[in-house]
VEXVEX-656419 format. One record per atom (N, C-alpha, C): y negated, x, z negated. Coordinates in steps of 0.02 Angstrom, whole numbers, padded with zeros to 5 digits, always signed. Each point is the difference from the previous one (the first is absolute). Layout:
YXZ;...
END
This chain:
+00102-00663+00689;-00022+00071+00000;+00033+00036-00053;+00055+00045+00013;+00033+00031-00051;-00030+00070-00012;+00010+00015-00063;-00024+00061-00021;+00061+00047+00002;-00007+00056+00037;+00057+00045-00005;-00021+00078-00002;+00042+00041+00007;-00027+00080-00014;-00042+00015+00065;+00012-00036+00056;-00043+00010+00054;-00065-00033-00008;-00010-00048-00038;-00066-00042-00007;-00004-00010-00079;-00017+00053-00037;-00005-00003-00067;-00053-00051-00030;+00013-00016-00060;-00040-00046-00039;-00074+00035-00005;-00056-00036+00017;-00061+00030-00014;-00053-00035-00047;+00022-00067-00007;-00039-00042-00052;+00052-00042-00042;-00037-00029-00054;+00042-00046-00037;+00010-00068+00038;-00053-00011+00041;+00005-00062+00040;+00057-00003+00049;+00012+00070+00031;+00060+00010+00035;+00061-00017-00034;+00006+00021-00059;+00064-00013-00047;+00002-00075-00008;-00047-00036-00015;-00001-00066-00017;+00019-00047+00064;-00029+00021+00055;+00027-00019+00068;+00074-00002+00010;+00021+00050-00016;+00077+00015+00004;+00037-00065-00040;-00019-00010-00059;+00029-00054-00041;-00054-00018-00046;-00015-00066-00004;-00044-00023-00055;+00021+00015-00077;+00064+00005-00007;+00021+00009-00064;-00030+00064-00027;-00016+00056+00038;-00028+00058-00022;-00067-00017-00037;-00033-00050+00016;-00065-00010-00041;+00009-00017-00068;+00057-00015-00023;+00015-00028-00065;+00027+00065-00034;+00006+00064+00026;+00027+00057-00040;-00058+00024-00039;+00021+00022-00065;-00047+00037-00044;-00042+00055+00040;+00034+00047+00029;-00026+00057+00034;-00056-00027+00051;+00016-00049+00033;-00047-00025+00051;-00064-00034-00034;+00015-00036-00049;-00061-00029-00037;-00042+00051-00036;+00033+00056-00022;-00041+00050-00031;-00025+00052+00047;+00014-00001+00056;-00022+00041+00057;+00041+00072-00015;+00064+00000-00014;+00034+00059-00015;+00051+00006+00057;-00010-00005+00064;+00043+00010+00053;-00002+00065+00033;+00054+00035+00010;+00001+00066+00032;+00045-00004+00059;-00011+00047+00052;+00057+00013+00052;-00004+00076+00017;+00045+00010+00038;+00015+00063+00027;-00020+00000+00078;-00012+00068+00024;-00002+00006+00064;+00059+00008+00039;-00005+00001+00069;+00063+00002+00038;+00038+00061-00010;-00031+00055-00016;+00036+00071-00008;+00050-00001-00065;-00012-00046-00052;+00050+00004-00052;+00073-00012+00017;+00006-00048+00045;+00067-00022+00013;+00044+00057+00037;-00040+00042+00031;+00040+00061+00031;+00003+00061-00038;-00022-00008-00063;-00005+00068-00046;+00044-00012-00056;+00061+00004+00000;+00045-00017-00057;+00008+00056-00045;-00021+00059+00023;+00002+00060-00040;-00061+00015-00055;-00042-00049-00002;-00062+00006-00040;-00012-00055-00061;+00061-00015-00024;+00004-00045-00051;-00047+00018-00059;-00001+00064-00015;-00045+00020-00062;-00072-00012+00019;-00027+00002+00062;-00070-00021+00013;-00010-00070-00003;+00050-00047+00014;-00004-00069-00009;-00001-00021-00070;+00044+00035-00048;-00005-00008-00065;-00072+00013-00029;-00025+00060+00018;-00066+00029-00025;-00059-00064+00018;+00010-00021+00065;-00042-00060+00026;+00001-00058-00047;+00064-00022-00022;+00013-00059-00037;-00032+00020-00074;+00001+00060-00019;-00026+00016-00071;-00074-00009+00006;-00037+00026+00053;-00073-00008+00010;-00015-00072+00001;+00039-00033+00038;-00006-00075+00008;-00007-00033-00078;+00053+00006-00038;+00011-00040-00058;-00047+00037-00057;-00023+00057+00005;-00044+00028-00050;-00075-00003+00023;-00013-00035+00055;-00067+00000+00021;-00026+00066+00018;+00034+00044+00024;-00023+00071+00017;-00041+00001+00061;-00012+00062+00018;-00039+00007+00056;+00045-00012+00063;-00017-00051+00045;+00026-00026+00058;+00005+00047+00050;-00061+00049+00000;-00001+00052+00053;+00063+00048-00003;+00036+00003-00058;+00048+00051-00002;+00070-00038+00023;-00005-00060+00023;+00059-00030+00022;+00021+00022+00076;+00063+00004+00014;+00024+00017+00062;+00019-00061+00050;+00035-00043-00038;+00024-00062+00038;-00029-00065-00013;-00016-00013-00068;-00030-00065-00017;-00066-00008+00015;-00023-00061+00020;-00074-00019-00001;-00005-00072-00027;-00059-00009-00028;-00016-00074-00022;-00021-00043+00048;+00038-00061+00001;-00021-00046+00051;-00053-00046-00024;-00056-00011+00029;-00053-00036-00022;-00001-00073+00038;
END
């Protein structure tokens, strides 16, 4: 079962099912896994918004301000 832009990652378990090696990653162990929606791949003109999303992610800002990123539980 592959994760693609047509079937995006929805849970950390989905990621680990793709490859058990992911379970050893620091981000997975600490619950710091993020994904983008399908629309990001077709929106190359909005790099500034993606950079803002990354800033919100790394500064623990308000996730409701994000356009593309969402935390994976």
